[in-house]
N, C-alpha and C positions, 0 to 999 in steps of 0.2 A: 194829780200827783205832783206836778211841778210846784203848785201852790203850797202843798203840804211840806215839801222839801224846803222851800224858801221860808215858810212860817217857822218850821222847826229850827232852822239855822238862826233865826232872830230870837226865838224863845229859848235862850241859852240856859235859863234856870229850870226849864221844863215845867212851867206853871200852867201851860195851856192857854196863855194869853201873852200878848206883847204889850209891855208897859211903855209909856211915853219916853222914858229914859232909853229903852231899847231902840226906839225910832230915832231919837237924837243921835245916838251912837252910830246907828246904821247910816244916817245922812252924812255925818261927819267923816266916817271912814270911806264912804262911797266917793265923796268929793276929793278926799286926799288921794284915793287910788286913781282917779281920773286925771289929776293934776300932774302930768308927766314932768314938767320942768319946775315944780314946786313954787310957782309964781303966786299961788293963792287964788288963781283964776283958772277956769277950765274953758279952753277954746273949743271951737267945733271940731278941729282936727284931733285934739286930745279926746274929746267926748266920743267921736265916731270910732276911734281906735281902742277905746277902753274895753277891757274884758272884766265885767263885774262878777265873774264867777259862773257864767252860764255854761262854760265847758264842763265844770264840775257837775252841774245839774244834769247836763246832757249825758255825761258818762254814767251817772247813777241811774238814768232812765234808759240806758242802752241805746242812746240816740247820738253818740259822739260823732259818727260819720256824717250824719245829716247836719249837725252843728258846724263841723269843719267845712263842709261844702258851702253852707250859707255864709260862713265867715269869709271865705275866699272872694265872695261877691262884694263885700263891704270894703270901704277904705280903711287902711291901717295907719296907725300913728307911728311914724318912723322914730319919733323921740322916745316912745315907750318901749321899743324893741330892744 
């Protein structure tokens, strides 16, 4: 189910497939989202504190509490907060 949710979010045109342009857009937006200080580079601290939207997926799957619990165990990026 999580895979279906992620796939559907990348298949914005609803074609039933992900085009290479969709992948390029996803990669670019993912790196931009993780680069907290807009340096053009993603440090380990930024990467480990980055939320790539998993909370949204967890909420849709009625697993938000489990996601929050797991997130508390990970290091957070103080620059992103």
